[in-house]
N, C-alpha and C positions, 0 to 999 in steps of 0.2 A: 443411411445418409446422416451426416453430422448436422445437428440442429442445436443452436445455443439454448441453454436452459432459460426458464422464465426469469424475469427480473424479480428479485425478492420484494415482498409486499411493502416493506418500508421505503422503497424507492420507486415502485411501479408507477405511481401517479406522476412523480417528478420527471421520470424519464420516458413518459409515454410518447412525447413528440420525437424524441431522439430515436427510439426504437421503430418509429413509423417511417423514418427516412430511408431513401434509397441507399444511402451510405451504409446503413446498418445491414441491409440485405446484401450489399456488396461484401461487407466484412464476413457475414455468414457464408457467402459463396466461396470466399477465399479459404475459409476453414474447411469447407466441404471438399474442395479440391485437394487440400493437404491430406485429409482423411482418405479420400478415394485413391490417392497415390500410396497409401499404406503407411503414412507417417503417423507417429504417435504425437498427439497434442497434449500438452501439459498446461495447467494441472488437469486432473480428470474433469469431465464435463460438469459434474455436480458441484465442483468447487470453483468454477470460473468466476462466479459472482460471490464468492465467500466473503470478500471484504464488505460488500453491500449487505449481505445476509447478517453478518455479525454486528454491523454498526448501521442501524437504520438512520435515515436522513435526520430525523428529529433529534437523535442523540449525538450527532457529530459535534465534537468540540475541539478535536485535534485532528490534523491530517498529516500523516507521514507518507511521503511520496517516494516510491521506488521506480525501477526501470522496467524489468520484465521478470516473469517467474523463473525460479531455478529450473535448469534444463535437464537435471539428472532425474530420471524416473523415481518416484517414491518420495521425493522431498517436498515439492511445491504443493500447497493446499489453498492457494488463493489469497493469502495475506502477504504483503511485501515483507521481505527479510525473514519471514517465519518459515519454519520447517515443521513437519509432522512430529508429534510428541515422542515417537519411538526412535527418531534419528539421534544418534549420539555423537557422530563425527560432524560437528557444526561447520557451516560455511565460514570462511575467514572473516567476511564482513560482519556476520552476526556475532562472532567471537569478539570482534572489536567493539561492537555496540555494547555488549555485556561488560566489557572492561571499562568503557567510559561510564556506563551506568553505575558500576561499582565505585569508581573513583568519585563520581558526582553525587550519588545518592546513598552510598554505603550499602547498596543491595548486594546480596551474595550472588555468586555466579551459579545459575540454576543447572540442573542436570539434563535439561532439554531446551529446545529452541522454539517451542510453540508460543507465539505471541497473541494467541486468542484472548487471554485475560486482559490485554490492553484494548483489543478491539471491542470487547464487551463493556468497557468503560467509556466508550465514545471516541476511541482513537481509530480513525479510518485508515487502515493499512493498505493504501492504494498503489498499484503499479500503473505506469503510463500505458503499458501493453498488458493485457490480461491473459494472454496465452503465449506459448512458445513451442517450437518443434523440439522434440527430445534430442538432446546432445548438440543443439545448435543455438547458442545464445543470440538474442536479438533477432531471431529469424522471422518474427512476426511484426517487426517494425515496418510501418507502411501498409499494413493490412487494413487499417481503418480504426484501430483501437485509439489512436491519439486524439482524434476529434471527439470520440465518445468519452474518454476519461477527462478531456478538457471540459466537456459539458458538465461532468460531475463536479469538477473544481468550481466552475461558474455557479452551479447551484448552491454549493456550500458557501461560496463568497456572498451569496444573496441572503444568507441567514442574518437575522437582526441581532443575534447575540454573538459575542466574541468567539472566534475560532482561531486556534494557533496552527499555522501552516509550517511544517518542518521540511525544508528543502536541502537534502544532502547531495552535494555534487553538482556538476555543471548541467547535466540533463534536467535535473529537478529544478535548478535555479531558473531555467528558461520559462517555467510555468508561473513565475512571479508576476508576469504581465496580466495574468487572469485574476489576480487578487487585487481588487480595487477599493474595497470598503475600508475606511480609516479605522474602524473599531477592531479590526482583526490584527493579529500579530504574525509577522513572518520571521522565522529563524532560519538563517542560511549558514551552512558550514560545508567543509570538505566532505567527500564521501568516505564512509568507514572502510572501504576496500583497502587491502594491503598497499596499494599504489599511492594512496593519499592519507593513510591513517595518521601520519605524523601531524598533519594539519587538522585532522578530526579530533585527536586527543586534546583534552582540555577545553573543548567547546562548551561543556556543561549544558548541553541541550535540554536535559531532563529537568534540571532545576529551573532553567529559564522557562520551559513550558509551564511548569506548575506555578511559577511566580506570575506569569501572564494570566493564568486562569484565576488565581486567587485575587489578583488585582481587579478582576471583573466579577468578583463574588461568585465564582464557579468552583466546584470541588476539584482539588488537585487529583492527578492520576496516581494510583498506587502502582508503582513500577515493578514491584516484586513479582517474579514469575515462580509459581509453586512447582516443586519437584513432582515428578510422576514416577 
């Protein structure tokens, strides 16, 4: 039987009420039905809450919001836009992120697409749905993840120190309604997918994030991804 993994320690207390809701049990039941039907659920169970594991609540200072995990087996590992370090054929959206990063910050294009170094600096790499059926993009939309990840955004919005929210594309922009505190900064741009990359290029998201952090006397993010 498919069972969701425990909430990571850095979020367990914050999310205690959310995980006690009937809605959370309903989400788990939907995933159990998928697994019972022989469907592969991505990312692997141990990585479903990887974004929360890598970036504890107290350390969050940037939120990058994605849609759902990569649906190709072996790629997704629980951080939005990120792929496992051994993947060399990067998804087009991630390639476009790296090109903009190079243009904006002068960072070299890395030989891998693992964004865990950002997550460990307090960049919460959050998808709005934390699972997907293999080979079926957006297949877990409506399973119940949306209210759960909305709650995560609301908790981050409640932080007394500045957080920079990065909303790429129309789906992410809808979450702007959850960001209510005036000391936070919201950066909205087109999605880095090939369909909208012309509008994404030149958005200078990374320098804008660091400027918003330093204006609040917070450390900027080191965006350089080490080679592996």
